N, C-alpha and C positions, 0 to 999 in steps of 0.2 A: 742370209741375214741371221745373225745369232743374237738373241735377246739379251744374253749375258754381257756381250760386248756393248750393246746399245745402252744397257743399264749403267755399265761402267762409264761410257761416254757421257751419259746424262749427269752422273755424279761429278766427274772431273770438270765437265763443261760449266756446270753451275758454280763450282768452286773457283774456277778461273775467272768467271764473270764477276764474282764478288770481290776477290782479292787481287786479281791480275797475275797471280803466280800459281805454280803447282802443276801446270800442264805436263811438261816433259818429266819433271822430277817425280811426279806421282804415277803417270801413265806407264812409262817405260818399265819401272820396277814391277808394277802390278802385272803387266803383260808377260814379263819374263818369269817372275817367281810363282805366280798363281795360275797362269794360263799356259805356261810352257812354250811361249812364242820364242823363236830364235832371236837372240839379241840384235842382230843386224836388221832383221825384218821389223822388230819392235821399234828400234830407233828410227829407221827410215819411214815406217808407216806413221809413227807418232809425230814426226816433224811435219809431214804433209797434213796430218790431222790437226795439229796445232795451228798451222798457217790458215787453213780454211775456217776452223772454229773461231780463231781470234779475229779473222776478217769480219765475221758476223758480229762478234762482240764489239769491234771497232765501230761498225755502223750504228749499233745501239748507243754506245757511249758518245759518238759524234752527234747524234740526234739530241742527246741530253746535254750537249755542250760540256762534256767532262773529258775532253782530249785537248791537251796543250800542244797544238800542231808545231809551234816553234821549237819546243823541246824535242818532239818526235823527229822533226827534220834534222836538228843538230845531232841527235844521237845516231840517226841513220847515216848522216854524212860521215861519221867515223866508223860505225859498226859494219856497214856493208863492205867498204874497202878492207877493213880488218879481217872479215870473214873470208873474202876472196883471196887475200894475200896468204892467210893461213892454209886455205885449201891448196893453193899453189905450192906452198912450202912442204906440206905433208905429201903431196904427190911427187915432189922432187926428192926430198931427203927422208921421208917417212915420219911417223909419229914419234913424240918424245919417249924416252925410256920409261919403263914402268915406275921406277922410283920417282922420277921427275913429275910424271903425271899424277901419282898419288900425293905428292907434296902440294901440287897445285889444287887438287880436289880438297885436301884437308884444309888448306888456307882459305879456300872459298867457303867451306863449311863453317869454319870459325868465324869468318866475316858475317855470314848470315845469322848465326846464333847471337853474335854481338849486336847486330842490327835489330834483332827481335827484342833484345833487352832494352836497347836505347829507344826503340819505338814506344815501349810501355812508359818510359820515364821521360819522353821527349819534351812534354810541356813543362815539367819541373826543371829540366836542364835549360830550356830557353828562358824561363823566368829567372833562373839563377844568373845566367849570362847578362840579361838585361839589367838586373839589380846592380851589377858592376859597371853599368854604362857602356858596355861593349856589345853593340848589336852583332849577331853572328854573321860571319863572312858568307855563310851558306845562304843567307837571305838575299841572294843576288838575282838579277833579272837576266834571263837567257839572251835577251836582245843586247844587253850591255856587255856581257861576258860570255861570248859564244864558244870560245876555244876550250875552256874546261869541260863543257858538255860534249863537244866533238871528241876530245881526248878520252873521256869516259866511254863514249860510244865505241871508239876504236878498241879499247880494252875489253869491253863486253863482246864485241865481234870475235876477237882473238880467243878469249877464254871459252866462249860458248862452242866455238869450232873445235878447240883442242880437247875439251873435257866432256862435251855433250850435256853440260849443265844447262838447265832451262834459262832462256833469255829473260823470262819473267822475273825470276827470283833475283838475278843480278841487276836487271834494270830497275826494279823497285828499290833495291838496296841503294844503288848509286843515286837515284833521284831523291831518296830520303836524306842522303848525306848532302847532296848539292842544294836541295830546295826543301828544307824542313818545314817551311811555312806554306808550302803548296798543299791544297786540300787533298786528303787521301783519295777522294773520288777521282780527282784529276790525275793523281799518280797512277791509280789503277787503270784509268782509261788510256793515258799516254803510254803506259807500259804495255798494254795489250796491243795498241796500234803499232808500237815500235817492234814488237816481236814478230809481226806478220812477215815483213821482208826477210828477216833473219831465218825464220823457220822455213820459209819458201825456198831460199837458197840451199839450205841444208837438205831439204826434202828432195829437191831436183837432183842434187848430187847423189843421194842414195838411190833415187829412181834410176839414174843412169847406170848404177852398179847392180840393178836388179834387186834392191833391198826394200821393196814396197809390196805389202800384201793388200791387194785392192779389195778383196772380199772383207778383210778385217777393217780396212779403212771405211768402207761403206757402212758397216755395222756400227762402228764407233761414231761416225758423223750423224747417223740416224738418231742417236741419243744426245750427242754433244751440242748440236745446233740449237734445239729447243732449250737445252740446259744452260748454255751460255747466254741466251736471250733472257731467260728468267733471272739468272744470276746478275747480269748487267743491269737489268731493271731494278733489282733489289739493291745493288750497290749504289746506283744513282739516287735512290730514295732513302738510303740508310744513313744514319749519322756516323760521325767518326768514332763514337763510343762503341758502335757495333763492329765497324770495319777494323779499327785499330787492334783489338785483341785477337781477332781472327787472322789478320795479316801477320801479327807477331807470332802466333802459334804455328802458322804454315811455314814461315821462315825458320823458326826454331827446329821444327821437325825435319825440314829439308837439310838444314845445316848439320844436324846430328847424324842424319843418314849419310851425308857426304863424309863426315869425319870418321864414322865407323866403317865405311866401305873403303877408305883409303889405306 
């Protein structure tokens, strides 16, 4: 048990609990750049870490009734087949070329930065739209329009498997675009719940390849489990005024990191 890894898990777990994003995008670079962990071991361990940590966060958010299970189910209906299909294609024909992968990562980074800006000015944009008498199409109900959400889930599953970008950041971005009137606490809770099966599938894949450091995983979980419990409790009791700028800042940082690394 290494207390440095446990402290890192505590920090990242609390951050994920509050914002729903930042797990893989924060944890993997920190493990590789600051702790010298091999990238494959870092990614594989981080995926299982994220699955277990976010499962705990899902329980907390579910108890607080901040998980929209309809949206989670529709996203997973698309994302899990998308992830499995991508894993099959990678095993058959290999990963995309470096240039194509960098282009995908850069596009995702730009999308996250744009989302962070729109998140800050979301209320003003909605008010402007309503003044023109045109309610936003994104204010749809998942029960009435399920297929756009399933399609978004499929895209998330493919892109997460291709680029290793966290399901949290992409999921939060897509939900903000589809359902801008959904409470941010519900977006956070639903995003955490949806990331569990995706991270689990990826973690099992790396486990099969021997890419999981179990000692590291234990140390991270020792800090992240209490961290995400505290963070999830703070998120469910915090107002949008607190969560909105924090979520926007996390998305902007992750987006810029992806753009610069591509």
